[in-house]
N, CA, C, O and the ligand as a Tripos MOL2 file, in Angstrom:
@<TRIPOS>MOLECULE
protein
  261   259    66     0     0
PROTEIN
NO_CHARGES

@<TRIPOS>ATOM
      1 N          11.5050    2.1430   11.5310 N.3       1 MET1
      2 CA         10.7980    2.7290   10.3770 C.3       1 MET1
      3 C          11.5580    2.4000    9.0900 C.2       1 MET1
      4 O          12.7870    2.4600    9.0410 O.2       1 MET1
      5 N          10.8090    2.0590    8.0700 N.am      2 ASP2
      6 CA         11.4430    1.7360    6.7910 C.3       2 ASP2
      7 C          11.9550    2.9900    6.1030 C.2       2 ASP2
      8 O          11.3860    4.0740    6.2330 O.2       2 ASP2
      9 N          13.0400    2.8130    5.3710 N.am      3 GLU3
     10 CA         13.5960    3.9360    4.6250 C.3       3 GLU3
     11 C          12.7250    4.2180    3.3980 C.2       3 GLU3
     12 O          12.2050    3.2830    2.7890 O.2       3 GLU3
     13 N          12.5590    5.4850    3.0270 N.am      4 PRO4
     14 CA         11.8290    5.8010    1.7850 C.3       4 PRO4
     15 C          12.5260    5.1800    0.5850 C.2       4 PRO4
     16 O          13.7550    5.1420    0.5210 O.2       4 PRO4
     17 N          11.7380    4.6960   -0.3590 N.am      5 GLN5
     18 CA         12.3020    4.0280   -1.5280 C.3       5 GLN5
     19 C          11.3750    4.2010   -2.7180 C.2       5 GLN5
     20 O          10.1840    4.4590   -2.5430 O.2       5 GLN5
     21 N          11.9120    4.0600   -3.9400 N.am      6 PRO6
     22 CA         11.0590    4.0910   -5.1270 C.3       6 PRO6
     23 C          10.1510    2.8650   -5.1430 C.2       6 PRO6
     24 O          10.5230    1.8170   -4.6140 O.2       6 PRO6
     25 N           8.9860    2.9790   -5.7320 N.am      7 VAL7
     26 CA          8.0230    1.8870   -5.7860 C.3       7 VAL7
     27 C           7.6660    1.6050   -7.2520 C.2       7 VAL7
     28 O           7.2070    2.4860   -7.9790 O.2       7 VAL7
     29 N           7.8940    0.3400   -7.6640 N.am      8 THR8
     30 CA          7.5090   -0.0640   -9.0040 C.3       8 THR8
     31 C           6.1440   -0.7360   -8.9620 C.2       8 THR8
     32 O           5.9430   -1.6810   -8.1990 O.2       8 THR8
     33 N           5.2150   -0.2640   -9.7630 N.am      9 LEU9
     34 CA          3.8580   -0.8010   -9.7990 C.3       9 LEU9
     35 C           3.8040   -2.0430  -10.6780 C.2       9 LEU9
     36 O           4.7110   -2.2740  -11.4770 O.2       9 LEU9
     37 N           2.7350   -2.8560  -10.5380 N.am     10 PRO10
     38 CA          2.5970   -4.0570  -11.3790 C.3      10 PRO10
     39 C           2.5830   -3.7430  -12.8680 C.2      10 PRO10
     40 O           2.9180   -4.6090  -13.6760 O.2      10 PRO10
     41 N           2.2130   -2.5550  -13.2440 N.am     11 ASN11
     42 CA          2.2040   -2.2020  -14.6650 C.3      11 ASN11
     43 C           3.5540   -1.6870  -15.1470 C.2      11 ASN11
     44 O           3.6870   -1.2280  -16.2820 O.2      11 ASN11
     45 N           4.5610   -1.7690  -14.2660 N.am     12 GLY12
     46 CA          5.9110   -1.4300  -14.6730 C.3      12 GLY12
     47 C           6.2820    0.0310  -14.5160 C.2      12 GLY12
     48 O           7.4260    0.4180  -14.7540 O.2      12 GLY12
     49 N           5.3200    0.8370  -14.1170 N.am     13 ARG13
     50 CA          5.6010    2.2560  -13.9250 C.3      13 ARG13
     51 C           6.0120    2.5270  -12.4870 C.2      13 ARG13
     52 O           5.6770    1.7680  -11.5780 O.2      13 ARG13
     53 N           6.7370    3.6100  -12.2940 N.am     14 ASN14
     54 CA          7.0930    3.9990  -10.9400 C.3      14 ASN14
     55 C           5.9640    4.8060  -10.3190 C.2      14 ASN14
     56 O           5.3690    5.6760  -10.9560 O.2      14 ASN14
     57 N           5.6870    4.4960   -9.0630 N.am     15 LEU15
     58 CA          4.6830    5.2660   -8.3440 C.3      15 LEU15
     59 C           5.1840    6.6930   -8.1450 C.2      15 LEU15
     60 O           6.3210    6.9320   -7.7380 O.2      15 LEU15
     61 N           4.2850    7.6350   -8.4500 N.am     16 LYS16
     62 CA          4.6050    9.0450   -8.2370 C.3      16 LYS16
     63 C           3.4990    9.6490   -7.3860 C.2      16 LYS16
     64 O           2.3180    9.4040   -7.6300 O.2      16 LYS16
     65 N           3.8740   10.4260   -6.4010 N.am     17 CYS17
     66 CA          2.8860   10.9930   -5.4970 C.3      17 CYS17
     67 C           1.8630   11.8390   -6.2510 C.2      17 CYS17
     68 O           2.2210   12.6790   -7.0770 O.2      17 CYS17
     69 N           0.5810   11.6030   -5.9520 N.am     18 ASP18
     70 CA         -0.4950   12.3490   -6.5940 C.3      18 ASP18
     71 C          -0.3940   13.8450   -6.3330 C.2      18 ASP18
     72 O          -0.8150   14.6680   -7.1460 O.2      18 ASP18
     73 N           0.1640   14.1700   -5.1950 N.am     19 THR19
     74 CA          0.0880   15.5470   -4.7160 C.3      19 THR19
     75 C           1.3480   16.3470   -5.0320 C.2      19 THR19
     76 O           1.2670   17.4850   -5.4960 O.2      19 THR19
     77 N           2.5220   15.7440   -4.7790 N.am     20 CYS20
     78 CA          3.7510   16.5290   -4.8940 C.3      20 CYS20
     79 C           4.7440   15.9320   -5.8960 C.2      20 CYS20
     80 O           5.8310   16.4770   -6.0860 O.2      20 CYS20
     81 N           4.3760   14.8060   -6.5430 N.am     21 GLU21
     82 CA          5.1840   14.1710   -7.5790 C.3      21 GLU21
     83 C           6.4970   13.6000   -7.0630 C.2      21 GLU21
     84 O           7.3870   13.2780   -7.8500 O.2      21 GLU21
     85 N           6.6210   13.4760   -5.7650 N.am     22 ASN22
     86 CA          7.7560   12.7810   -5.1750 C.3      22 ASN22
     87 C           7.7090   11.2960   -5.5620 C.2      22 ASN22
     88 O           6.6310   10.7460   -5.7890 O.2      22 ASN22
     89 N           8.8750   10.6530   -5.6370 N.am     23 GLU23
     90 CA          8.9020    9.2300   -6.0040 C.3      23 GLU23
     91 C           9.5340    8.3560   -4.9270 C.2      23 GLU23
     92 O           9.9260    7.2240   -5.2100 O.2      23 GLU23
     93 N           9.6390    8.8550   -3.7070 N.am     24 LEU24
     94 CA         10.1500    8.0500   -2.6030 C.3      24 LEU24
     95 C           9.0440    7.8700   -1.5660 C.2      24 LEU24
     96 O           8.4020    8.8290   -1.1380 O.2      24 LEU24
     97 N           8.8440    6.6090   -1.1750 N.am     25 PHE25
     98 CA          7.7380    6.2790   -0.2760 C.3      25 PHE25
     99 C           8.2020    5.3340    0.8110 C.2      25 PHE25
    100 O           9.1210    4.5390    0.6170 O.2      25 PHE25
    101 N           7.5500    5.4330    1.9580 N.am     26 GLU26
    102 CA          7.7680    4.4670    3.0360 C.3      26 GLU26
    103 C           6.6830    3.3980    2.9490 C.2      26 GLU26
    104 O           5.4980    3.7090    3.0710 O.2      26 GLU26
    105 N           7.0770    2.1390    2.7400 N.am     27 PRO27
    106 CA          6.0880    1.0670    2.6110 C.3      27 PRO27
    107 C           5.4780    0.6830    3.9470 C.2      27 PRO27
    108 O           6.1560    0.6930    4.9750 O.2      27 PRO27
    109 N           4.2050    0.3470    3.9300 N.am     28 ARG28
    110 CA          3.4980   -0.1620    5.1160 C.3      28 ARG28
    111 C           2.6170   -1.3250    4.6870 C.2      28 ARG28
    112 O           2.0510   -1.3210    3.5940 O.2      28 ARG28
    113 N           2.5070   -2.3170    5.5570 N.am     29 ARG29
    114 CA          1.5560   -3.4020    5.3260 C.3      29 ARG29
    115 C           0.4150   -3.2720    6.3200 C.2      29 ARG29
    116 O           0.6420   -3.0380    7.5070 O.2      29 ARG29
    117 N          -0.8080   -3.4220    5.8380 N.am     30 TRP30
    118 CA         -1.9730   -3.3180    6.7030 C.3      30 TRP30
    119 C          -2.7730   -4.5960    6.6000 C.2      30 TRP30
    120 O          -3.0840   -5.0680    5.5060 O.2      30 TRP30
    121 N          -3.0980   -5.1440    7.7380 N.am     31 LYS31
    122 CA         -3.9370   -6.3400    7.7640 C.3      31 LYS31
    123 C          -5.3950   -5.9440    7.5580 C.2      31 LYS31
    124 O          -5.9380   -5.1170    8.2900 O.2      31 LYS31
    125 N          -6.0170   -6.5500    6.5490 N.am     32 LEU32
    126 CA         -7.4320   -6.2930    6.3200 C.3      32 LEU32
    127 C          -8.2940   -7.3860    6.9430 C.2      32 LEU32
    128 O          -9.5220   -7.3050    6.9450 O.2      32 LEU32
    129 N          -7.6180   -8.4200    7.4760 N.am     33 GLN33
    130 CA         -8.3600   -9.5680    7.9790 C.3      33 GLN33
    131 C          -9.2980   -9.1610    9.1170 C.2      33 GLN33
    132 O          -8.9350   -8.3930   10.0080 O.2      33 GLN33
    133 N         -10.4870   -9.6900    9.0560 N.am     34 THR34
    134 CA        -11.4900   -9.3830   10.0690 C.3      34 THR34
    135 C         -11.9900  -10.6790   10.6830 C.2      34 THR34
    136 O         -12.2750  -11.6330    9.9590 O.2      34 THR34
    137 N         -12.0980  -10.7290   11.9540 N.am     35 THR35
    138 CA        -12.5850  -11.9320   12.6410 C.3      35 THR35
    139 C         -13.9260  -12.3610   12.0620 C.2      35 THR35
    140 O         -14.8400  -11.5520   11.8980 O.2      35 THR35
    141 N         -14.0230  -13.6560   11.7550 N.am     36 GLY36
    142 CA        -15.2820  -14.1650   11.2310 C.3      36 GLY36
    143 C         -15.3050  -14.2980    9.7260 C.2      36 GLY36
    144 O         -16.1820  -14.9720    9.1860 O.2      36 GLY36
    145 N         -14.3650  -13.6760    9.0300 N.am     37 MET37
    146 CA        -14.3560  -13.7340    7.5740 C.3      37 MET37
    147 C         -14.2580  -15.1850    7.0680 C.2      37 MET37
    148 O         -14.9260  -15.5590    6.1030 O.2      37 MET37
    149 N         -13.4160  -15.9950    7.7320 N.am     38 THR38
    150 CA        -13.2090  -17.3590    7.2550 C.3      38 THR38
    151 C         -14.5020  -18.1800    7.3390 C.2      38 THR38
    152 O         -14.8040  -18.9740    6.4480 O.2      38 THR38
    153 N         -15.2470  -17.9780    8.4080 N.am     39 PHE39
    154 CA        -16.5160  -18.6890    8.5610 C.3      39 PHE39
    155 C         -17.4830  -18.3450    7.4350 C.2      39 PHE39
    156 O         -18.3320  -19.1560    7.0630 O.2      39 PHE39
    157 N         -17.3510  -17.1710    6.9120 N.am     40 MET40
    158 CA        -18.2790  -16.7110    5.8870 C.3      40 MET40
    159 C         -17.7450  -16.9620    4.4800 C.2      40 MET40
    160 O         -18.2840  -16.4480    3.5000 O.2      40 MET40
    161 N         -16.6610  -17.7710    4.3910 N.am     41 ASN41
    162 CA        -16.0700  -18.0620    3.0810 C.3      41 ASN41
    163 C         -15.6780  -16.7930    2.3300 C.2      41 ASN41
    164 O         -15.8220  -16.6870    1.1120 O.2      41 ASN41
    165 N         -15.1910  -15.8650    3.0860 N.am     42 LEU42
    166 CA        -14.7570  -14.6170    2.4490 C.3      42 LEU42
    167 C         -13.2370  -14.4960    2.5030 C.2      42 LEU42
    168 O         -12.6870  -13.4190    2.7300 O.2      42 LEU42
    169 N         -12.5810  -15.6260    2.2900 N.am     43 ASP43
    170 CA        -11.1210  -15.6110    2.3540 C.3      43 ASP43
    171 C         -10.5050  -14.6320    1.3740 C.2      43 ASP43
    172 O          -9.4250  -14.0900    1.6120 O.2      43 ASP43
    173 N         -11.1980  -14.4120    0.2750 N.am     44 TRP44
    174 CA        -10.6700  -13.4550   -0.7000 C.3      44 TRP44
    175 C         -10.5300  -12.0650   -0.0930 C.2      44 TRP44
    176 O          -9.7460  -11.2430   -0.5670 O.2      44 TRP44
    177 N         -11.2990  -11.8130    0.9580 N.am     45 ALA45
    178 CA        -11.2450  -10.4870    1.5830 C.3      45 ALA45
    179 C         -10.0990  -10.3680    2.5730 C.2      45 ALA45
    180 O          -9.8550   -9.2970    3.1290 O.2      45 ALA45
    181 N          -9.3940  -11.4800    2.7900 N.am     46 ASN46
    182 CA         -8.3340  -11.4680    3.7910 C.3      46 ASN46
    183 C          -6.9840  -11.0340    3.2350 C.2      46 ASN46
    184 O          -5.9810  -11.0500    3.9490 O.2      46 ASN46
    185 N          -6.9580  -10.6540    1.9910 N.am     47 ARG47
    186 CA         -5.6910  -10.1590    1.4550 C.3      47 ARG47
    187 C          -5.2720   -8.8890    2.1880 C.2      47 ARG47
    188 O          -6.1030   -8.0990    2.6370 O.2      47 ARG47
    189 N          -3.9740   -8.7230    2.2920 N.am     48 ASP48
    190 CA         -3.4740   -7.5190    2.9370 C.3      48 ASP48
    191 C          -3.5490   -6.3350    1.9810 C.2      48 ASP48
    192 O          -3.6480   -6.4900    0.7640 O.2      48 ASP48
    193 N          -3.5000   -5.1840    2.5590 N.am     49 ALA49
    194 CA         -3.3260   -3.9820    1.7710 C.3      49 ALA49
    195 C          -1.8870   -3.5050    1.9420 C.2      49 ALA49
    196 O          -1.2810   -3.6660    3.0010 O.2      49 ALA49
    197 N          -1.3690   -2.9260    0.8950 N.am     50 THR50
    198 CA         -0.0640   -2.2900    0.9700 C.3      50 THR50
    199 C          -0.2720   -0.8020    0.7800 C.2      50 THR50
    200 O          -0.9950   -0.3850   -0.1250 O.2      50 THR50
    201 N           0.3430   -0.0130    1.6080 N.am     51 CYS51
    202 CA          0.2620    1.4190    1.3700 C.3      51 CYS51
    203 C           1.6550    2.0210    1.4140 C.2      51 CYS51
    204 O           2.5630    1.5190    2.0760 O.2      51 CYS51
    205 N           1.7810    3.1060    0.6870 N.am     52 PHE52
    206 CA          3.0550    3.8000    0.5850 C.3      52 PHE52
    207 C           2.8430    5.2450    1.0010 C.2      52 PHE52
    208 O           2.0120    5.9610    0.4420 O.2      52 PHE52
    209 N           3.6150    5.6520    1.9920 N.am     53 VAL53
    210 CA          3.4860    7.0040    2.5090 C.3      53 VAL53
    211 C           4.5320    7.8790    1.8350 C.2      53 VAL53
    212 O           5.7330    7.6180    1.9200 O.2      53 VAL53
    213 N           4.0580    8.9140    1.1700 N.am     54 CYS54
    214 CA          4.9810    9.8390    0.5010 C.3      54 CYS54
    215 C           5.9430   10.4260    1.5340 C.2      54 CYS54
    216 O           5.5210   10.9260    2.5760 O.2      54 CYS54
    217 N           7.2380   10.3590    1.2330 N.am     55 SER55
    218 CA          8.2330   10.8330    2.1930 C.3      55 SER55
    219 C           8.2950   12.3520    2.2350 C.2      55 SER55
    220 O           8.9340   12.9280    3.1150 O.2      55 SER55
    221 N           7.6330   13.0000    1.2860 N.am     56 SER56
    222 CA          7.6730   14.4550    1.2260 C.3      56 SER56
    223 C           6.4360   15.0900    1.8530 C.2      56 SER56
    224 O           6.5430   15.8850    2.7870 O.2      56 SER56
    225 N           5.2400   14.7270    1.3250 N.am     57 CYS57
    226 CA          4.0210   15.3860    1.8130 C.3      57 CYS57
    227 C           3.1820   14.4860    2.7060 C.2      57 CYS57
    228 O           2.1700   14.9210    3.2550 O.2      57 CYS57
    229 N           3.6010   13.2220    2.8550 N.am     58 ARG58
    230 CA          2.9650   12.2500    3.7560 C.3      58 ARG58
    231 C           1.6330   11.7230    3.2200 C.2      58 ARG58
    232 O           0.9110   11.0480    3.9530 O.2      58 ARG58
    233 N           1.2970   12.0060    1.9890 N.am     59 ARG59
    234 CA          0.0970   11.4210    1.4150 C.3      59 ARG59
    235 C           0.2350    9.9000    1.3970 C.2      59 ARG59
    236 O           1.3180    9.3770    1.1350 O.2      59 ARG59
    237 N          -0.8670    9.1840    1.6770 N.am     60 ILE60
    238 CA         -0.8530    7.7240    1.6680 C.3      60 ILE60
    239 C          -1.4820    7.2240    0.3690 C.2      60 ILE60
    240 O          -2.5810    7.6360   -0.0030 O.2      60 ILE60
    241 N          -0.7620    6.3230   -0.3170 N.am     61 HIS61
    242 CA         -1.2550    5.6990   -1.5390 C.3      61 HIS61
    243 C          -1.5330    4.2230   -1.2300 C.2      61 HIS61
    244 O          -0.6410    3.4940   -0.7960 O.2      61 HIS61
    245 N          -2.7600    3.8000   -1.4540 N.am     62 TRP62
    246 CA         -3.1760    2.4440   -1.0740 C.3      62 TRP62
    247 C          -3.2190    1.5230   -2.2740 C.2      62 TRP62
    248 O          -3.6090    1.9230   -3.3700 O.2      62 TRP62
    249 N          -2.8040    0.2610   -2.0470 N.am     63 PHE63
    250 CA         -2.9190   -0.7610   -3.0810 C.3      63 PHE63
    251 C          -3.4180   -2.0540   -2.4590 C.2      63 PHE63
    252 O          -3.1110   -2.3530   -1.3050 O.2      63 PHE63
    253 N          -4.1720   -2.8080   -3.2090 N.am     64 HIS64
    254 CA         -4.6730   -4.0790   -2.7130 C.3      64 HIS64
    255 C          -3.8280   -5.1920   -3.3080 C.2      64 HIS64
    256 O          -4.2420   -5.8640   -4.2530 O.2      64 HIS64
    257 N          -2.6370   -5.3830   -2.7470 N.am     65 TRP65
    258 CA         -1.7090   -6.4120   -3.2230 C.3      65 TRP65
    259 C          -1.7120   -7.5710   -2.2550 C.2      65 TRP65
    260 O          -0.9980   -8.5520   -2.4650 O.2      65 TRP65
    261 ZN          3.8160   13.7130   -1.8460 Zn       66 ZN66
@<TRIPOS>BOND
     1     1     2 1
     2     2     3 1
     3     3     4 2
     4     3     5 am
     5     5     6 1
     6     6     7 1
     7     7     8 2
     8     7     9 am
     9     9    10 1
    10    10    11 1
    11    11    12 2
    12    11    13 am
    13    13    14 1
    14    14    15 1
    15    15    16 2
    16    15    17 am
    17    17    18 1
    18    18    19 1
    19    19    20 2
    20    19    21 am
    21    21    22 1
    22    22    23 1
    23    23    24 2
    24    23    25 am
    25    25    26 1
    26    26    27 1
    27    27    28 2
    28    27    29 am
    29    29    30 1
    30    30    31 1
    31    31    32 2
    32    31    33 am
    33    33    34 1
    34    34    35 1
    35    35    36 2
    36    35    37 am
    37    37    38 1
    38    38    39 1
    39    39    40 2
    40    39    41 am
    41    41    42 1
    42    42    43 1
    43    43    44 2
    44    43    45 am
    45    45    46 1
    46    46    47 1
    47    47    48 2
    48    47    49 am
    49    49    50 1
    50    50    51 1
    51    51    52 2
    52    51    53 am
    53    53    54 1
    54    54    55 1
    55    55    56 2
    56    55    57 am
    57    57    58 1
    58    58    59 1
    59    59    60 2
    60    59    61 am
    61    61    62 1
    62    62    63 1
    63    63    64 2
    64    63    65 am
    65    65    66 1
    66    66    67 1
    67    67    68 2
    68    67    69 am
    69    69    70 1
    70    70    71 1
    71    71    72 2
    72    71    73 am
    73    73    74 1
    74    74    75 1
    75    75    76 2
    76    75    77 am
    77    77    78 1
    78    78    79 1
    79    79    80 2
    80    79    81 am
    81    81    82 1
    82    82    83 1
    83    83    84 2
    84    83    85 am
    85    85    86 1
    86    86    87 1
    87    87    88 2
    88    87    89 am
    89    89    90 1
    90    90    91 1
    91    91    92 2
    92    91    93 am
    93    93    94 1
    94    94    95 1
    95    95    96 2
    96    95    97 am
    97    97    98 1
    98    98    99 1
    99    99   100 2
   100    99   101 am
   101   101   102 1
   102   102   103 1
   103   103   104 2
   104   103   105 am
   105   105   106 1
   106   106   107 1
   107   107   108 2
   108   107   109 am
   109   109   110 1
   110   110   111 1
   111   111   112 2
   112   111   113 am
   113   113   114 1
   114   114   115 1
   115   115   116 2
   116   115   117 am
   117   117   118 1
   118   118   119 1
   119   119   120 2
   120   119   121 am
   121   121   122 1
   122   122   123 1
   123   123   124 2
   124   123   125 am
   125   125   126 1
   126   126   127 1
   127   127   128 2
   128   127   129 am
   129   129   130 1
   130   130   131 1
   131   131   132 2
   132   131   133 am
   133   133   134 1
   134   134   135 1
   135   135   136 2
   136   135   137 am
   137   137   138 1
   138   138   139 1
   139   139   140 2
   140   139   141 am
   141   141   142 1
   142   142   143 1
   143   143   144 2
   144   143   145 am
   145   145   146 1
   146   146   147 1
   147   147   148 2
   148   147   149 am
   149   149   150 1
   150   150   151 1
   151   151   152 2
   152   151   153 am
   153   153   154 1
   154   154   155 1
   155   155   156 2
   156   155   157 am
   157   157   158 1
   158   158   159 1
   159   159   160 2
   160   159   161 am
   161   161   162 1
   162   162   163 1
   163   163   164 2
   164   163   165 am
   165   165   166 1
   166   166   167 1
   167   167   168 2
   168   167   169 am
   169   169   170 1
   170   170   171 1
   171   171   172 2
   172   171   173 am
   173   173   174 1
   174   174   175 1
   175   175   176 2
   176   175   177 am
   177   177   178 1
   178   178   179 1
   179   179   180 2
   180   179   181 am
   181   181   182 1
   182   182   183 1
   183   183   184 2
   184   183   185 am
   185   185   186 1
   186   186   187 1
   187   187   188 2
   188   187   189 am
   189   189   190 1
   190   190   191 1
   191   191   192 2
   192   191   193 am
   193   193   194 1
   194   194   195 1
   195   195   196 2
   196   195   197 am
   197   197   198 1
   198   198   199 1
   199   199   200 2
   200   199   201 am
   201   201   202 1
   202   202   203 1
   203   203   204 2
   204   203   205 am
   205   205   206 1
   206   206   207 1
   207   207   208 2
   208   207   209 am
   209   209   210 1
   210   210   211 1
   211   211   212 2
   212   211   213 am
   213   213   214 1
   214   214   215 1
   215   215   216 2
   216   215   217 am
   217   217   218 1
   218   218   219 1
   219   219   220 2
   220   219   221 am
   221   221   222 1
   222   222   223 1
   223   223   224 2
   224   223   225 am
   225   225   226 1
   226   226   227 1
   227   227   228 2
   228   227   229 am
   229   229   230 1
   230   230   231 1
   231   231   232 2
   232   231   233 am
   233   233   234 1
   234   234   235 1
   235   235   236 2
   236   235   237 am
   237   237   238 1
   238   238   239 1
   239   239   240 2
   240   239   241 am
   241   241   242 1
   242   242   243 1
   243   243   244 2
   244   243   245 am
   245   245   246 1
   246   246   247 1
   247   247   248 2
   248   247   249 am
   249   249   250 1
   250   250   251 1
   251   251   252 2
   252   251   253 am
   253   253   254 1
   254   254   255 1
   255   255   256 2
   256   255   257 am
   257   257   258 1
   258   258   259 1
   259   259   260 2
@<TRIPOS>SUBSTRUCTURE
     1 MET1         2 RESIDUE 1 A MET
     2 ASP2         6 RESIDUE 1 A ASP
     3 GLU3        10 RESIDUE 1 A GLU
     4 PRO4        14 RESIDUE 1 A PRO
     5 GLN5        18 RESIDUE 1 A GLN
     6 PRO6        22 RESIDUE 1 A PRO
     7 VAL7        26 RESIDUE 1 A VAL
     8 THR8        30 RESIDUE 1 A THR
     9 LEU9        34 RESIDUE 1 A LEU
    10 PRO10       38 RESIDUE 1 A PRO
    11 ASN11       42 RESIDUE 1 A ASN
    12 GLY12       46 RESIDUE 1 A GLY
    13 ARG13       50 RESIDUE 1 A ARG
    14 ASN14       54 RESIDUE 1 A ASN
    15 LEU15       58 RESIDUE 1 A LEU
    16 LYS16       62 RESIDUE 1 A LYS
    17 CYS17       66 RESIDUE 1 A CYS
    18 ASP18       70 RESIDUE 1 A ASP
    19 THR19       74 RESIDUE 1 A THR
    20 CYS20       78 RESIDUE 1 A CYS
    21 GLU21       82 RESIDUE 1 A GLU
    22 ASN22       86 RESIDUE 1 A ASN
    23 GLU23       90 RESIDUE 1 A GLU
    24 LEU24       94 RESIDUE 1 A LEU
    25 PHE25       98 RESIDUE 1 A PHE
    26 GLU26      102 RESIDUE 1 A GLU
    27 PRO27      106 RESIDUE 1 A PRO
    28 ARG28      110 RESIDUE 1 A ARG
    29 ARG29      114 RESIDUE 1 A ARG
    30 TRP30      118 RESIDUE 1 A TRP
    31 LYS31      122 RESIDUE 1 A LYS
    32 LEU32      126 RESIDUE 1 A LEU
    33 GLN33      130 RESIDUE 1 A GLN
    34 THR34      134 RESIDUE 1 A THR
    35 THR35      138 RESIDUE 1 A THR
    36 GLY36      142 RESIDUE 1 A GLY
    37 MET37      146 RESIDUE 1 A MET
    38 THR38      150 RESIDUE 1 A THR
    39 PHE39      154 RESIDUE 1 A PHE
    40 MET40      158 RESIDUE 1 A MET
    41 ASN41      162 RESIDUE 1 A ASN
    42 LEU42      166 RESIDUE 1 A LEU
    43 ASP43      170 RESIDUE 1 A ASP
    44 TRP44      174 RESIDUE 1 A TRP
    45 ALA45      178 RESIDUE 1 A ALA
    46 ASN46      182 RESIDUE 1 A ASN
    47 ARG47      186 RESIDUE 1 A ARG
    48 ASP48      190 RESIDUE 1 A ASP
    49 ALA49      194 RESIDUE 1 A ALA
    50 THR50      198 RESIDUE 1 A THR
    51 CYS51      202 RESIDUE 1 A CYS
    52 PHE52      206 RESIDUE 1 A PHE
    53 VAL53      210 RESIDUE 1 A VAL
    54 CYS54      214 RESIDUE 1 A CYS
    55 SER55      218 RESIDUE 1 A SER
    56 SER56      222 RESIDUE 1 A SER
    57 CYS57      226 RESIDUE 1 A CYS
    58 ARG58      230 RESIDUE 1 A ARG
    59 ARG59      234 RESIDUE 1 A ARG
    60 ILE60      238 RESIDUE 1 A ILE
    61 HIS61      242 RESIDUE 1 A HIS
    62 TRP62      246 RESIDUE 1 A TRP
    63 PHE63      250 RESIDUE 1 A PHE
    64 HIS64      254 RESIDUE 1 A HIS
    65 TRP65      258 RESIDUE 1 A TRP
    66 ZN66       261 GROUP 0 **** ****
Protein backbone atom coordinates (compact mmCIF):
# COMPACT_ATOMS: atom_id res chain seq x y z
CA MET A 1 0.00 0.00 0.00
CA ASP A 2 1.25 3.46 -0.85
CA GLU A 3 2.02 5.88 1.93
CA PRO A 4 -0.32 8.89 2.27
CA GLN A 5 1.19 11.99 0.70
CA PRO A 6 0.28 15.56 -0.27
CA VAL A 7 -1.08 15.94 -3.80
CA THR A 8 -0.32 18.91 -6.04
CA LEU A 9 -2.98 19.58 -8.68
CA PRO A 10 -2.24 20.78 -12.25
CA ASN A 11 -3.39 24.24 -11.23
CA GLY A 12 -0.66 24.38 -8.61
CA ARG A 13 -2.92 24.04 -5.60
CA ASN A 14 -2.73 21.29 -3.04
CA LEU A 15 -5.57 18.82 -3.00
CA LYS A 16 -7.65 19.14 0.15
CA CYS A 17 -10.27 16.61 1.14
CA ASP A 18 -13.80 17.82 0.37
CA THR A 19 -15.10 16.32 3.55
CA CYS A 20 -12.51 16.64 6.31
CA GLU A 21 -9.91 19.06 4.83
CA ASN A 22 -7.12 16.54 5.27
CA GLU A 23 -4.22 16.98 2.81
CA LEU A 24 -2.71 13.49 2.83
CA PHE A 25 -3.93 10.95 0.29
CA GLU A 26 -3.11 7.46 -0.89
CA PRO A 27 -2.71 7.48 -4.68
CA ARG A 28 -4.38 4.83 -6.85
CA ARG A 29 -4.31 4.24 -10.58
CA TRP A 30 -7.41 2.84 -12.25
CA LYS A 31 -7.53 1.43 -15.73
CA LEU A 32 -10.43 2.83 -17.70
CA GLN A 33 -9.57 0.81 -20.78
CA THR A 34 -12.42 -1.28 -22.08
CA THR A 35 -12.12 -4.13 -24.55
CA GLY A 36 -13.15 -3.01 -28.01
CA MET A 37 -12.41 0.68 -27.52
CA THR A 38 -9.50 0.61 -29.98
CA PHE A 39 -11.66 -0.87 -32.73
CA MET A 40 -14.06 1.99 -32.28
CA ASN A 41 -11.34 4.65 -32.52
CA LEU A 42 -12.02 5.67 -28.98
CA ASP A 43 -8.41 5.69 -27.89
CA TRP A 44 -9.02 8.97 -26.15
CA ALA A 45 -11.20 7.03 -23.73
CA ASN A 46 -8.32 4.76 -22.78
CA ARG A 47 -6.66 7.25 -20.51
CA ASP A 48 -6.26 6.10 -16.96
CA ALA A 49 -7.95 7.65 -14.03
CA THR A 50 -6.05 8.67 -10.95
CA CYS A 51 -7.76 8.69 -7.62
CA PHE A 52 -6.62 9.77 -4.21
CA VAL A 53 -8.06 8.22 -1.09
CA CYS A 54 -8.19 10.55 1.89
CA SER A 55 -6.05 9.01 4.62
CA SER A 56 -8.40 10.37 7.27
CA CYS A 57 -12.01 9.85 6.17
CA ARG A 58 -11.34 7.56 3.16
CA ARG A 59 -13.21 9.76 0.71
CA ILE A 60 -12.07 9.09 -2.88
CA HIS A 61 -11.17 12.05 -5.12
CA TRP A 62 -11.09 11.20 -8.83
CA PHE A 63 -9.07 12.84 -11.59
CA HIS A 64 -8.82 12.09 -15.27
CA TRP A 65 -5.04 12.36 -15.71
ZN1 LIG B 1 -11.12 13.30 4.29
